[in-house]
C-alpha positions in Angstrom: -16.9 54.0 53.8 -20.9 53.5 52.8 -22.0 50.2 52.2 -24.0 51.4 49.1 -20.4 52.4 47.8 -19.3 49.6 48.3 -21.7 47.1 46.7 -22.1 49.6 43.8 -18.2 49.0 43.0 -18.7 45.3 43.4 -21.4 45.1 40.5 -19.7 47.2 38.7 -16.6 44.7 38.5 -18.8 41.7 38.2 -20.9 43.1 34.7 -17.5 43.7 33.4 -16.2 40.2 34.3 -19.7 39.4 33.3 -19.2 41.2 29.7 -15.1 40.3 29.5 -16.5 36.6 29.6 -19.5 36.7 27.4 -17.2 38.3 24.8 -15.1 35.5 24.5 -17.6 33.4 25.0 -19.2 34.6 21.3 -15.7 34.6 19.7 -15.8 30.9 20.3 -19.7 30.6 19.1 -18.5 32.5 16.1 -15.4 30.3 15.4 -17.2 27.0 15.4 -19.5 28.1 13.8 -17.3 28.3 10.6 -15.9 25.3 11.7 -18.9 23.3 11.9 -20.1 24.8 8.7 -17.1 23.4 6.8 -17.4 19.2 8.3 -14.5 19.5 10.6 -16.1 18.8 13.7 -19.4 17.8 15.1 -18.0 18.0 19.3 -18.6 21.6 19.7 -21.3 23.1 17.6 -24.2 25.0 18.2 -25.8 25.7 14.7 -26.6 23.6 12.4 -24.2 22.3 10.1 -25.1 24.1 6.5 -25.0 22.5 2.7 -22.9 21.2 0.9 -24.0 24.0 -2.0 -23.4 27.1 1.3 -20.3 25.5 1.7 -18.7 25.6 -1.7 -19.9 29.6 -1.6 -17.9 30.0 1.0 -13.9 30.7 1.1 -11.8 28.5 3.9 -11.0 30.0 7.0 -8.2 29.9 7.5 -5.4 30.5 9.9 -1.7 31.2 10.0 1.3 33.0 11.7 1.6 36.8 10.9 5.2 36.4 9.5 4.0 32.9 6.8 3.9 35.1 3.6 7.5 35.9 3.8 8.7 32.8 4.6 11.2 30.2 2.4 7.3 27.7 2.2 4.9 30.6 0.7 7.6 31.9 -1.4 7.7 28.6 -3.0 4.3 27.9 -3.4 3.6 31.4 -5.2 5.9 30.6 -7.7 5.2 27.1 -8.8 1.3 28.4 -8.9 2.0 31.9 -10.4 3.8 29.0 -13.0 0.6 27.0 -13.1 -1.1 30.1 -13.8 1.8 31.7 -17.1 1.0 27.9 -18.9 -3.0 28.4 -18.6 -3.6 24.8 -15.6 -4.3 28.2 -13.4 -6.7 31.1 -13.4 -8.7 33.8 -11.1 -12.4 31.4 -12.1 -10.6 27.9 -10.5 -12.0 26.4 -8.2 -8.9 24.5 -6.2 -8.3 22.5 -3.0 -5.3 21.4 -1.2 -4.9 19.5 2.0 -2.5 22.3 3.4 -3.5 25.8 4.4 -1.0 26.7 3.5 -1.1 26.8 0.0 -4.7 27.6 -0.1 -3.2 31.0 1.2 -0.5 31.2 -1.3 -4.0 30.3 -3.7 -6.2 33.4 -2.5 -3.0 35.9 -2.6 -3.5 34.8 -6.2 -6.3 36.0 -6.7 -7.8 32.2 -6.8 -10.8 33.2 -4.1 -12.3 29.7 -4.6 -9.6 27.9 -2.9 -10.6 25.0 0.1 -8.5 22.7 2.5 -9.1 20.6 4.9 -6.6 19.2 7.4 -5.7 15.6 6.7 -5.8 16.1 10.6 -9.4 16.5 10.9 -10.5 14.7 7.9 -12.1 11.7 10.0 -14.0 10.0 6.6 -13.1 9.8 3.2 -15.8 12.3 1.4 -15.5 15.5 1.0 -18.6 18.0 1.5 -18.3 18.7 -2.0 -20.7 18.3 -5.0 -19.7 16.5 -7.6 -17.1 17.9 -10.8 -17.2 20.5 -8.0 -13.0 21.3 -8.6 -10.7 23.1 -12.3 -7.6 22.3 -9.6 -6.1 19.9 -6.9 -2.7 19.9 -5.4 -1.0 17.5 -3.0 2.3 17.4 -1.6 3.5 13.9 -0.8 -0.4 13.2 -0.1 -0.1 12.2 2.9 -3.8 10.4 4.4 -3.5 9.4 8.3 -3.7 5.6 8.3 -7.7 5.5 9.6 -8.8 6.7 5.7 -8.5 4.5 3.1 -6.7 6.2 0.4 -9.0 4.0 -2.3 -11.5 6.1 -0.6 -10.0 9.3 -1.0 -9.2 9.4 -4.7 -11.7 8.2 -5.3 -13.2 11.2 -3.9 -10.7 13.4 -6.0 -12.2 11.6 -9.0 -15.7 12.5 -8.1 -15.0 15.8 -7.4 -12.3 16.8 -10.3 -14.3 18.1 -13.1 -13.8 16.2 -16.3 -10.9 17.8 -17.6 -9.9 19.4 -14.3 -6.2 19.3 -13.6 -5.2 17.6 -10.3 -1.1 18.0 -9.4 1.2 15.6 -7.5 4.4 16.5 -5.4 6.9 13.6 -4.6 10.2 13.9 -3.0 11.6 10.9 -4.9 13.1 10.8 -7.9 12.5 7.1 -8.6 10.5 5.4 -11.4 8.6 3.2 -9.8 6.9 6.1 -6.9 6.0 7.8 -11.0 4.2 4.5 -11.9 2.4 4.0 -8.7 1.2 7.3 -9.0 -0.4 6.8 -12.6 -2.1 3.6 -11.5 -3.6 4.6 -8.3 -4.7 8.0 -10.1 -6.2 5.9 -13.1 -8.9 8.4 -14.4 -6.8 10.9 -15.8 -4.6 11.3 -18.5 -0.3 12.1 -17.9 0.0 15.6 -19.0 3.8 16.0 -17.6 6.8 15.6 -15.3 9.4 17.3 -14.7 12.4 17.8 -11.8 12.1 20.8 -9.5 14.5 22.2 -6.5 13.3 22.1 -3.6 11.7 24.5 -0.9 14.4 23.8 1.9 18.2 22.1 1.6 16.1 19.4 3.3 13.8 19.0 0.2 16.8 19.8 -2.6 14.6 18.8 -4.8 11.1 17.2 -6.4 9.8 15.5 -8.9 6.3 17.4 -9.9 3.3 15.7 -11.9 0.7 16.6 -13.7 -2.6 14.7 -14.6 -5.4 16.0 -16.5 -9.1 14.1 -15.2 -10.1 12.3 -18.2 -13.5 13.2 -20.3 -14.7 9.4 -20.4 -15.6 7.6 -17.3 -13.8 4.6 -18.0 -10.0 5.2 -18.3 -8.9 2.2 -16.8 -6.2 0.6 -19.3 -6.5 -3.2 -19.9 -3.9 -5.4 -21.3 -5.4 -7.1 -24.1 -2.7 -10.2 -23.4 -1.6 -11.4 -19.8 2.4 -10.1 -20.6 4.0 -7.5 -17.8 6.0 -4.6 -19.3 9.0 -4.8 -18.1 10.2 -1.0 -18.8 13.6 0.3 -18.1 13.1 1.2 -14.8 11.9 -2.6 -13.9 15.4 -4.2 -15.4 17.4 -1.7 -13.9 15.8 -2.7 -10.4 16.3 -6.4 -11.2 19.5 -6.0 -12.3 20.4 -4.5 -9.1 19.4 -7.7 -7.3 21.3 -10.3 -4.9 23.1 -12.3 -7.8 21.4 -16.2 -8.6 23.8 -18.9 -7.1 24.8 -20.3 -10.4 26.5 -23.4 -7.9 24.3 -25.6 -6.0 24.6 -25.6 -2.9 25.9 -28.6 -0.6 24.5 -26.8 2.5 21.7 -25.1 1.6 20.1 -23.9 4.9 23.7 -22.1 5.6 23.4 -20.8 1.9 20.0 -19.3 3.1 21.6 -17.2 6.0 24.5 -15.8 4.0 22.3 -15.5 1.5 19.5 -13.2 3.7 22.7 -10.9 4.1 22.8 -10.0 0.6 19.1 -9.5 -0.6 18.3 -6.1 -2.1 14.7 -5.3 -0.9 12.1 -4.1 -2.7 11.1 -1.5 -0.4 14.7 -0.7 0.3 15.1 0.1 -3.5 12.6 2.4 -4.0 9.3 3.9 -2.7 6.0 2.4 -1.8 4.1 5.1 -0.7 1.5 6.1 -3.6 -0.5 2.4 -3.3 -3.7 1.9 -1.8 -3.6 -1.6 0.1 -0.1 -3.5 1.3 0.0 -7.0 1.3 2.0 -10.0 2.2 0.9 -14.2 1.6 2.4 -16.8 2.6 2.0 -20.0 0.0 2.7 -22.9 2.1 2.9 -20.9 5.4 3.6 -23.5 7.5 3.2 -21.9 11.3 2.9 -18.7 11.9 6.9 -18.7 13.1 8.2 -20.0 9.5 8.2 -16.3 8.1 5.7 -14.2 8.4 6.7 -14.0 12.5 9.7 -14.7 12.6 10.9 -13.4 8.9 8.9 -10.8 7.1 7.2 -8.6 10.0 10.8 -8.5 11.6 12.8 -7.7 8.7 11.5 -7.0 5.9 11.5 -3.0 5.0 7.8 -1.8 5.6 8.0 2.4 5.1 6.3 2.4 7.9 3.1 0.7 6.1 0.6 -1.6 7.6 0.6 -4.6 5.7 -2.2 -7.3 5.2 -0.8 -11.1 6.0 -2.3 -14.1 3.6 -1.5 -17.5 5.2 -2.2 -20.7 2.8 -1.3 -23.2 4.5 -3.4 -26.9 4.0 -1.9 -28.7 6.6 -4.7 -28.4 9.6 -2.4 -28.8 11.8 -0.9 -25.7 11.8 -4.6 -24.2 11.6 -5.4 -23.0 15.1 -2.2 -21.5 14.9 -2.6 -19.0 12.2 -6.0 -18.7 13.0 -5.6 -17.1 16.8 -3.1 -15.0 15.6 -4.1 -10.9 15.1 -4.1 -9.8 11.5 -3.3 -12.9 9.7 -5.9 -13.9 7.5 -5.7 -17.5 6.8 -7.1 -19.4 3.8 -7.3 -23.3 4.9 -6.9 -24.8 1.2 -3.4 -25.9 -0.6 -2.7 -23.3 -3.8 -3.1 -25.0 -6.8 -3.5 -24.1 -10.7 -7.6 -25.0 -10.6 -10.5 -26.0 -7.8 -10.7 -29.2 -7.3 -10.0 -31.4 -4.1 -6.4 -32.8 -3.7 -4.5 -35.4 -2.0 -2.1 -33.7 1.0 0.6 -36.2 1.5 2.9 -36.1 4.6 5.8 -37.4 4.9 6.9 -38.5 8.8 10.0 -41.0 9.7 9.1 -44.0 10.1 9.5 -44.4 14.2 7.6 -41.1 14.5 4.3 -41.6 15.9 1.4 -39.3 14.2 -0.2 -38.2 16.4 0.0 -34.1 16.4 0.4 -32.0 19.0 2.1 -28.7 19.3 4.6 -30.9 20.6 5.9 -33.5 18.3 4.8 -31.1 15.3 8.2 -31.1 14.2 8.0 -34.5 13.8 5.3 -34.1 10.8 7.3 -33.3 7.7 6.8 -30.6 4.9 3.4 -31.5 2.2 3.2 -32.3 -0.9 0.1 -32.0 -2.9 -1.2 -34.4 -5.8 -4.0 -34.9 -7.5 -6.5 -38.0 -6.3 -5.1 -40.5 -9.2 -2.0 -39.5 -8.8 -1.8 -40.7 -4.6 -2.5 -44.3 -4.8 1.4 -45.2 -4.6 2.4 -43.0 -1.3 3.0 -44.3 1.6 3.5 -41.9 3.6 -0.2 -40.2 5.7 -2.2 -38.9 2.9 -5.3 -36.3 3.9 -8.1 -35.3 1.5 -8.5 -31.2 0.6 -9.5 -28.7 -1.0 -7.2 -26.6 -3.9 -8.3 -23.8 -5.0 -7.0 -22.0 -8.4 -4.1 -19.7 -6.7 -3.7 -17.2 -9.7 -7.8 -17.2 -10.1 -7.8 -15.5 -6.0 -5.1 -13.5 -7.0 -6.7 -11.6 -9.8 -9.9 -11.4 -7.8 -8.0 -10.0 -4.6 -5.4 -7.5 -6.1 -4.9 -4.7 -8.6 -1.7 -3.3 -10.2 -1.8 -0.2 -8.3 -1.5 -3.1 -4.8 1.7 -3.6 -3.3 1.9 -7.5 -2.9 4.8 -10.0 -1.7 4.3 -13.7 -2.0 6.4 -16.2 -0.5 6.4 -19.4 -1.6 7.1 -23.0 -0.6 5.0 -25.3 -2.1 7.0 -28.8 -2.1 7.4 -28.4 -5.7 4.6 -27.1 -6.7 6.1 -25.0 -7.9 6.1 -25.4 -11.1 3.0 -25.8 -12.1 1.6 -22.6 -9.7 4.3 -20.2 -11.9 2.5 -21.9 -15.5 -0.2 -20.5 -14.5 0.4 -17.5 -13.1 2.3 -16.4 -15.8 -0.9 -18.4 -18.5 -3.6 -16.1 -16.6 -1.6 -13.2 -16.1 -1.4 -12.6 -12.7 1.7 -13.0 -12.3 1.6 -9.1 -13.5 0.6 -8.5 -9.7 3.3 -9.0 -7.6 5.1 -6.9 -6.7 8.2 -9.3 -5.0 8.4 -12.7 -4.9 10.8 -15.2 -2.4 11.0 -18.4 -4.1 11.6 -21.8 -2.3 12.4 -24.0 -5.4 12.4 -27.7 -5.1 15.0 -30.7 -6.1 16.5 -33.9 -5.7 19.0 -32.9 -3.0 22.1 -34.4 -1.6 21.1 -36.6 1.1 23.0 -36.3 4.4 22.7 -39.6 5.2 24.0 -40.9 1.9 27.2 -39.2 -0.1 26.9 -39.1 -3.9 23.1 -40.0 -2.9 20.4 -37.6 -4.4 16.7 -37.8 -2.6 13.9 -38.9 -4.7 11.4 -36.6 -3.3 11.7 -34.4 -5.9 12.1 -34.9 -9.5 14.0 -31.6 -11.1 17.1 -30.9 -10.6 18.9 -27.4 -9.4 19.7 -26.5 -13.1 15.9 -26.6 -13.7 15.5 -24.0 -10.5 17.9 -21.5 -11.1 16.0 -21.7 -14.8 12.9 -21.3 -13.0 14.1 -17.8 -11.3 15.7 -16.6 -14.3 13.0 -16.9 -16.4 11.2 -14.8 -13.8 13.5 -12.2 -13.7 14.0 -12.3 -17.8 10.0 -11.5 -17.0 9.8 -8.7 -14.9 9.7 -9.9 -11.6 11.9 -9.3 -8.8 12.2 -12.3 -7.1 14.3 -14.0 -5.0 16.1 -17.3 -3.8 14.6 -18.9 -0.9 15.6 -21.9 0.7 
C-alpha cells in the first residue's frame, strides 16, 4: 500500500473527527446562548446576555421527557389551566410565569405562548429578570424555594412583576386554616378571590387547596389594625382547644410536673403547616445560659419543619454574656426585658455562705436575678448590678411582623406580671405565635413545710388566671417551670 494512500485516509479520518467535535461544540454554544439569555448562569457563556426587554420577547426553552405529555401530572395541570381559561383568569394574550417548566409546557399547549419559567434550583438571587408589571398570571405549587433565596425578597419580586389586577395562584398540600391565613399575610399586596379544595394529581397528594388572589390596584394594601386587639378566629380557638390543659391544682413538685408535662405539650408546629412564613425566630427572654433553653430544649426538641430559626437571647446577667456571645447563630441582647427604656437594678439572690466570685465553675451558686426600678431596690439585701432595661414590646414591634413565625420563652422572675400587660396594651402580643411562660408565685419552701417563699407575692391562682386570659385572647401559651 502506498504511503500517500495511507496518509490520505488518515487525513480524511482526522477531518471527519474534527467535524464531529465542532458540530457538538456548536450545539453547546447554541444551548448556552439560550441559557445565558435567560440569566440562568454566567459560568459558561460565549455571548453577552441579552437585555431584559429582549428576554421578555422570547419564550422559555424547555427541556422535558418525551412521554411527559402522557403523564398524570401533565393531565392534572392541563385541566387546572383550562379551568382558569374558562373562568377568565387566563387567556391566549396572557403573559404567565411559574417556577416549574412542566407548568409552562401545559400552558403553551393551551395557547398561552407567553409563558416563562425559572427553575428554583438555578435562581441564585431574589430578583426576576423581567420588567415591572409584566405578568398577567403567576402560578406556584407549594412555593418551594431554596434556602439561599430570601422569601420576602422573592415575594417582593412577584409583587413588582405582577400587573395590577393580575392573578396569583398558590397550591398548598395542607388544609389547615393557619397555613391559609399565612399565605394571605405573605402576599399582602393582593386581594383574596377564592379558595377551594380540589383532587390532587396522585395518590400521594390526594387533595390540594387552591388559593386565587388578585393584585390590588392600590400600592399599599396592607391591613393595619385600628386597635391593639388580636383577632381570635375560629381556627385559633380550635388550636387552643387542642393544647394540653393547664394544670389547675398547684403542683407540690413543680420540676417533676414540668418533666411529665413536657411529654404532653402540643406544639403549634406539630399541628399546622408553618411553611408560608418569611422569617422564623425563637426569643428566649431571661435566657441565662445557652444550655438552659436554646441548646438543651428548643434546638433539640421543638418541631421546626426543616426551617432555620434565628435565636435571640435576652439576658441581663453579665455572667452569661460571654458564653452566649460565643455561640454561633445566637443574637444576644444584653439587657433586661422591661416596660420602657430605663436604668434598672438587677438583684441577684445567693446563698449567704457562698462566694460571690463569678466563673464557669461556681456559676451555679448565682441565683435567679430579678429586675427592679431604681427606687424599689433600696431594701434589697442581695448583690445588686446596675443594668439597662429596654421596652420589650416596642422592640418586638420594630423587629417582627405578623406574617413572621415567632416563638417566645419567658422566664423573668416575676416581671411577667408587668411585661404581659404591656405586650397586650401595645398589640405586640399579636406578633407572638407561641409562648412558653414560666409564671412565678409564692411556692412552698422545701426547707420549711407549710411555709411559702417570700420571694414572690403572686399566688398560683393568679398565675393560672394570667395563662387562661392569654389563651382567651388567642395566644397559644404553655405552662413552663
